[in-house]
N, C-alpha and C positions, 0 to 999 in steps of 0.2 A: 569415481570410486563408488561402488555399490554400498548402500546403507551408511552413507557418511554421517547422517544425523545421529546414529547410535554411538558415535565417538565424540559428539559434542554434548557437554553437560547441559541438561535442562530441556533437551528435545525428545520427542516421543514419536511413535508411529502414528500416522494419520489415516483415517478411513478414506475410502474412495470419495464419499460425500464431502468430507472436509477438504480434500485436495481439490475437488471440483469447485467448491465454494471459494477457496483461496484463489484459484485461477480466475474465477469470474470476477472477484474483487480486484485482482491485479489488472485484468483487462479493462475494467471500468475505470480504474485509476489511470491507466495509460491514455484512455480516451479523454478523461477530464484533463490530464496533463497536456494533451494536444490543444485543448481549448485554452488553457492557461497560457501556453506558449504563444498562441495567436493573440491573446489579449495583451501579453507583455510587449509584443512587437507592434501592436496597433498604436496609431498616433494619438487618438483621442480617448485614451483610458487613463484613469488615475493609477499610476504605477505603484504608489504606496498601498492602495487597497488591493491591487492585483497581487502584490507580494504577501500581504496579510492573508489573502484568500489561499494563495499557493501553500503557505505554511500550514494553515488550518486544515486544508484538504489533505495534505500529506499526512498530518497527524491523524486525521479521521480515518483514512484508508489503512494506516499502520495499526490503529486501534481495532479496526474491523478485522484485519488479518489476525491480530493477536487474540481477538475474542474467539476465533475459530481454532487457531493452533493451540491456544492455552499453554504457552511455555511455562515451565516451572521456575525460571529464573526472573530476576528483577528486570 
């Protein structure tokens, strides 16, 4: 559906630059996610710290995207 975001409260139109930056952040997050997946399956890593890192990295990338998108909602 074209322009779906206009029907969702709190979303706005993004500039081409903002879209490019969000896509760059999401690509980097996917690459970091691949590293985390590798570390999760590695035998000699501390799984507790990998889990903490995974959560913190997910929050960090989400925060980065929100800093660009600047949603109006909580």
